[in-house]
NUFI-463009 format. One line per 4 residues: number of its first residue (from 1); for each residue x, y, z of C-alpha. Coordinates in steps of 0.25 Angstrom, whole numbers, plus 5000, padded with zeros to 4 digits. Each point is the difference from the previous one (the first is absolute). Last residue first. Layout:
<pts>
NUM> X Y Z  ...;
</pts>
This chain:
<pts>
73> 4931 5260 4956  5002 4986 4995  4985 4996 4996  5000 5012 4990;
69> 5011 5001 4995  4995 4981 4998  4985 5004 4997  5007 5011 4986;
65> 5008 4988 4999  4991 4991 4998  4991 5009 4993  5012 5002 4989;
61> 5001 4986 4997  4987 4997 4998  4997 5012 4989  5013 4993 4992;
57> 4996 4987 5004  4987 5004 4993  5004 5003 4989  5010 4991 4997;
53> 4988 4990 5001  4994 5012 4989  5011 4999 4992  5006 4984 4997;
49> 4997 4998 4989  4999 5015 4993  4987 5007 5007  4993 5006 4986;
45> 4999 5015 4996  5006 4998 4985  5012 5004 5003  5003 4989 5011;
41> 4997 5001 5015  5008 5001 5013  5015 5001 4996  4995 5010 4990;
37> 4992 5008 5011  5013 5004 5007  5008 5003 4990  4987 5011 4994;
33> 4998 5001 4986  4987 4995 5000  4995 5013 5009  5013 5005 5007;
29> 4990 5002 5012  4997 4988 5002  4985 4996 5007  4992 5003 4988;
25> 5007 4993 4989  4997 4987 5005  4986 4996 4993  4989 5006 5002;
21> 4991 4990 4993  5007 4988 5006  4993 5004 5017  5007 4991 5008;
17> 5012 5008 5003  4993 5013 4997  4989 4996 5013  5012 4998 5007;
13> 5008 5013 5000  4987 5004 5001  4998 4997 5012  5014 5003 5005;
9> 4999 5016 4996  4985 4997 5006  5005 4997 5015  5011 5009 4998;
5> 4991 5013 5000  4991 4993 5011  5012 4998 5009  5006 5014 4995;
1> 4986 5006 5003;
</pts>
């Protein structure tokens, strides 16, 4: 059940990234005024100049950190 929830969350996250009609507001608890959201997106919902690569780099580095922690353990 846990694996299904994690996979479903990841799939919905990536579908939201590639579906421009959905907009980025569904990902952030603070809505349009969320501080972390403003690092990646403009107020109108479009990505900042380097927002998409920065978001993918953030996700990739987080996944690498988890993998490293699992390997060290």
